[in-house]
N, C-alpha and C positions, 0 to 999 in steps of 0.2 A: 359693516365691512368697509375697510379703508382702501382707498384707490392705490396707495403705495404698496399694500400687500398683494394686491392683484398683479401689479406690474413687477414686483419682485419675483413672483412665481413665473411670470411670462419670461423674465430675463434669465431665469434658470434654464429654461428651454431654449431661449434664443437671445444670447448676450449681444448688446449693441456693439460691443467691441469687434464683432464679426463684420460690421459694415465696411464697405469699400471706402477708400480715402476720399474725403470731400463729400461724402454722403450726408443726408439729413436723416437722422434717426433719433428716437427718444422722445421725451415730453416736449411738445412744441407750443401748446396753448394751455393756459390755466394752471392748476396745482393738483398734485397727487396727495397732498396733506389734507384730505377731507373724507368724510363718510360718503359712501355711494350705495345705490340700490340697483342701478341698471347700467350695464355695459353694452355698448353696440359695437359690432365689428363691421368695418366698411372698406371698400377698396379705395375710394376717393372721397374727399371732402368737397362737395359742391352744394349749391343752394338747395337741391332736392334732398340731399343727405342731412343737411342741417335742419330743414323743415321736418323731416322724419324724426330726428333725434329730439327736437323740441316737442313734437306731438306725443312722443312715447316717453317723455320725461327722462331722457338719458343723462347720466352724470359724467360718463367717460366714453370716449370713442377710441378704439384701437384701429388704426388705419394703415394701409400700406403706402399709399402715396402722400407725401407731405403737403399740406395745404399752403405752406410757405416754403417755396423751393429757391426763389430768387429774392434778393434784398428788396424790401418794401420801400418805396419812396414817399408814400403817404398812406394814412389810415383814416379815411374820411367816409361819412355815412352815405354820401351821394355817389360813391363809386361802387358799382354793382359787385365787383370782385372783392373789394375789401369789406363790403357789407356782410359777406359770408363769415368773415373772421369776427367782425363786431357782434354778430348774432351769437356766436359761440361764447364770446366773453360775457355778453349781456345775460345769457341763460346759464352761466357757470358750468359750461361743458368743457371738460378737459380733453385734449387730444394727444394721444401717444402714437408716434410714427415707428413703424417697423418695415424699413424699406429693404436695402440690400442685405441686411442681416438674416431675414427670412429666406432670402435666395441662397445664401451661403450655407446656412446651418444644415447639418445632417438631419434628415427627416423633415425637411422644410419644403418649400414651394417647388423647387426643381425636382426633388425626389418624388413629390406627388404627381408631377407631370409624367415622369418616367413610369410610375405605376400605372397611370391611366392608359399610356401608350404601349405598355408591356415591353419597355426597353430594359434589357437585362445586362448583367456583367458591367455594372455602371461604375464610372470613375469621374473625378472632377475634370471639368473642361479647362479651368485655370485655377491653380492653387493660389489663394489669396492670403491665407494664414497657415501656419504649420498644421498639416493634417486636415484642412478643409478648404473648400474653393467654390468659385462661382460657376454656374452651368454644370451640365452633366453630359457624358458621352457614354454610349453603350451599343449594344447590338439588338437587332430584331431579325426575325425570319426574312430571308431575301424576298423582295417584292419591288414592283415598280415604284418610282417616285410619285407617280400619279395616284396609285392606289394608297400610298401612305398619306398623301395630301388629303384624300377623300376620307381616310380613317381619322385624321386630325380634325377635319371638318365635323365629322359625325361625333367623335368623342367629346368635343368641346361644345357641341350644339351650335355651330356657327352658320350663318347664312352663305358664307363663302370663305375661301382662303386664297392667298396669292401664291402661286407656284413660280419660283424663280428658276426657269430653265428655258433654253431655246426650244422651239416647237419640236425638233427631232429628238429631244431628250426626255420627253414625257414618259416614255416607256422604258427609260434606263433603270436598271435594277440597283437597288440600295440595300445595304444590311447594317451599315455602321452609322448611327444617328447621334448628332450633337443637338442639345436643346438648352435654351436660356430664355427664361420668362422675361417679359417686358421688352426692352429695346436692347438686344444683345448683338447687333451686327458687328460691333467692334471686336467681338471675340472670334470672328471667322478665321483669322490666321491660326488661332489655337485649335479650332476644329480641324483645319487642314493638317496641322502638325501632328494631330492624334489620329489621323487617318479616316476622318469622317467622310462619308459620301454625300451627306445632306445635313444642313443645319436648320433647326426649327426655331425661329425667334420673330418677334414683332418689329414693325417700323423700319423695314429695310429700304434704304434709299435707292433710287434708280441707278445711280452710277456705282454704288456699292454692290448692287446685284450683278451689274455687268462685270465688275472686277472678280466677284466670286466664281462666275462662270468661266472666265478667262483662266482662273487658277484651278479649275477643275471641281468646284464645289457647287452642288445644287442646294436649293434652300426652299423652305416653306414658311410663309409669313401668315400666321393665323390672327394677327393683330395683338395689340397690347392688352386688350381687355380680358384675355383668358386668365389673367392673374386674379380675376374675380374668384377663383377657386380658394384664395386666401380667406375669404369671408366664411365659407362653409367649414373649412378645415380648422381655422383658429376658434370659431364658435364651438366646434366639437371639442377642441383641447380645453377650452374654458369650462365646458360642461363636465368634462372628465375631472378637472382639478376641483370644481365645485362639489362634486360627489365625494371625491376622496378626502377633501379637507373640510367638508361641512360648511362651505361658504353660504351665506344668506344673500343671494345675488341673482338678479334676472339677466340672462344672456340673450342679447337680441341681434341676430344677423340682419344687416341692412337688406331691404327687399327692393329698393329703388335702383334702377339701372343708370349708371353714369357713363355708359358707352356712347361716345358722341357720333358714332358712325353707323349708318345703315346702307346696305347695298341693294339696289333696285334691279 
């Protein structure tokens, strides 16, 4: 099985042309012009991910977050961050990045989030290409924002969520919900424009949270790591294509956690 055949099928489902302007997507390390036996799906490329891939003799990693997101100033073995990249090269492990393209594509990450939270009558939060867009907005049965926050916590198996509301607003009722995986706070004006009562997204800054509340928008911050759903769902896609197309290939969902946060 050749790596470029696997990625060609992936791109039929999720074209890299859907990526937001300036984003990093596509092949980032190694080559697709090679025979492969094992493909790993991961959220991040960290030292633990690479150790897992080496141990399991992986040839190709399909990852959501690019290991090289900012320009490198050096690539030396005694730097712990660049050692991650050097180990990939040393062991001939190719890395294909699918970042905002999987957020935008129909039937991708944001739609999977909506399914988990039972958000219905869904539309795009912001159209980014003709007929497709980033984030989603839709409707849920009316409930308090606190109850919705607790549902988010339960559905994603989290130890906590951050509720962006003033104390007197925790029992405020919501029914129109915007959601954007990852760090989507910059889309809060779009959520307001489309009538959202609450925005679910990660990495909300302190002052941005205050701005949202002044503008009349509540928010729930479950953290960036809920995007780990990418691993399970893309592994399922690969298994489906393997069965349908007769691939001789082992699909390996990464099992190491790359979430840097714990709440005590």
